[in-house]
C-alpha positions as CSV (number, residue, x, y, z in Angstrom):
1,X,97.4,89.7,91.9
2,X,95.1,91.3,89.3
3,X,94.3,95.1,89.7
4,X,90.8,95.9,90.9
5,X,89.1,99.3,91.7
6,X,87.0,98.2,94.4
7,X,85.1,101.5,95.4
8,X,84.1,101.5,91.9
9,X,83.1,97.8,91.9
10,X,80.9,97.9,95.4
11,X,79.2,101.7,93.7
12,X,77.8,99.6,90.5
13,X,77.1,96.6,92.7
14,X,73.7,97.4,93.9
15,X,72.0,98.0,90.7
16,X,73.6,95.0,89.6
17,X,72.5,93.0,92.3
18,X,68.8,94.4,92.3
19,X,68.2,93.6,88.2
20,X,69.4,90.2,88.8
21,X,66.3,89.1,90.3
22,X,68.0,87.2,93.1
23,X,67.2,90.0,95.6
24,X,64.5,88.1,97.3
25,X,65.8,88.3,101.0
26,X,66.3,90.8,103.7
27,X,69.5,91.2,105.0
28,X,72.6,93.6,105.6
29,X,76.0,92.3,104.7
30,X,79.2,93.5,105.5
31,X,82.4,93.5,103.9
32,X,85.6,94.2,105.6
33,X,88.5,94.3,103.0
34,X,91.9,94.5,104.6
35,X,95.2,95.8,103.2
36,X,96.1,98.5,100.5
37,X,93.3,99.3,98.3
38,X,91.0,97.9,101.1
39,X,88.0,99.4,102.7
40,X,84.6,98.9,104.5
41,X,81.2,98.4,102.3
42,X,78.0,96.9,103.0
43,X,75.0,95.8,101.2
44,X,71.1,96.3,102.3
45,X,69.2,93.9,100.5
46,X,65.2,94.4,101.4
47,X,62.7,92.5,98.9
48,X,63.6,93.8,95.4
49,X,66.1,96.7,96.4
50,X,69.4,96.5,97.2
51,X,71.8,99.3,98.1
52,X,75.3,99.3,98.5
53,X,77.1,101.8,101.0
54,X,81.0,102.7,102.1
55,X,81.6,102.5,105.8
56,X,80.4,100.0,108.5
57,X,76.8,99.1,108.9
58,X,75.0,99.3,112.3
59,X,73.6,95.8,112.7
60,X,75.2,93.8,109.8
61,X,73.5,90.3,109.3
62,X,76.6,88.7,108.2
63,X,80.4,89.9,107.8
64,X,82.9,88.8,105.8
65,X,86.4,89.8,106.7
66,X,89.1,89.1,104.4
67,X,92.6,90.5,102.7
68,X,92.0,92.7,99.4
69,X,94.2,90.1,97.8
70,X,91.8,87.1,99.0
71,X,88.5,88.6,98.0
72,X,90.0,89.5,94.7
73,X,91.1,85.9,93.9
74,X,88.2,84.5,95.4
75,X,85.8,87.0,92.8
76,X,87.9,86.3,90.0
77,X,88.4,82.7,90.1
78,X,92.0,83.2,90.2
79,X,92.6,81.4,93.8
80,X,93.6,77.7,93.4
81,X,91.9,76.2,96.5
82,X,89.2,78.6,97.9
83,X,88.4,75.9,100.5
84,X,91.8,75.9,101.6
85,X,92.1,79.5,102.4
86,X,88.7,79.1,104.5
87,X,90.5,76.4,106.4
88,X,93.5,78.8,107.0
89,X,91.2,81.1,108.4
90,X,92.0,83.7,105.9
91,X,87.9,84.3,105.4
92,X,86.3,85.3,108.5
93,X,82.8,85.6,108.2
94,X,80.4,85.5,111.0
95,X,76.6,86.1,111.4
96,X,73.8,84.4,109.5
97,X,75.9,82.9,106.7
98,X,73.2,82.1,104.3
99,X,72.6,85.6,102.9
100,X,76.5,85.6,102.6
101,X,76.7,82.9,100.4
102,X,73.9,83.5,98.1
103,X,75.6,87.1,97.7
104,X,79.1,85.4,97.1
105,X,77.8,83.4,94.6
106,X,76.5,86.4,92.8
107,X,79.5,88.1,93.0
108,X,81.4,85.5,91.7
109,X,78.9,85.0,88.8
110,X,79.4,88.8,88.6
111,X,83.2,88.5,87.8
112,X,85.1,91.3,88.9
113,X,86.4,93.6,85.8
114,X,89.9,93.8,85.9
């Protein structure tokens, strides 16, 4: 597995997402990454502004729960078949999924720095 500093990644994510011009929606997205090096982060996206915080959001619109390993594999493109991982239940997504899918597409384009 690729070694990623997830805390640093999430700390810089808000500015990158805001600068991308894709933040045209109103949503709070929760990430719960399980296992060694994991943790909880959430994004609050309101119009052109995006903030990222450590911890749990009070009322997220969507939540992604997965292992650190599966999140990194999804973001770095090293997982052979992400669809299979979803089918195996290794990604648990709840809430309003459209904003989550849009953010995940942005994250994948961002390609985690290794």
